[in-house]
C-alpha positions, 0 to 999 in steps of 0.5 A: 441470540441476537447479541451473538449475531451482532457480535459475529457481524461486527467481527466479519465487518472488522475483518473485511476492513483489515483485508489485504489488498490484491497483489496482482492489481497492485502490480498493475498500478505500480507502473506509476511508482517504478520511475522513482522506486524501481521496477521491483521496488528497489530504488537506484537513487539513494534518496528514494526509499526501497518499497520491496518488503516493507510492511503492508500496514506501514505502506498503507499508512504512509500513502494515506498520510501523503494523500491527506497531506499529513506527510509532506513531499510534493512529488508523493502528495501529487502522485497519490492524490488520485489513488482510491483507498483500494488502490492504496491497499493494492499497492501496499499488498504488492510492494510488501509481497516483494522480497528485497533480496530477490530483486537484484 
């Protein structure tokens, strides 16, 4: 019985770690991203990537890499320096929820 309970606890804790961010909180935090990546995640500048519709896991990974310096871009490294893990999850949830075709 104890083994089953431990397994269930591990499954639940793993699920919590994989939980998606809060889209509404991400939308509120996204103001800092809009000058480069556009109000709806579609950039008007060809050198800045569109974020709308990107996969959530990709965005989380990219933002963490900018934050820890693994991925180098002076602007992005500075922009994400103060973001918490929850902020990153929320931003990724928001931008991944946007549909690129509906943002014109």
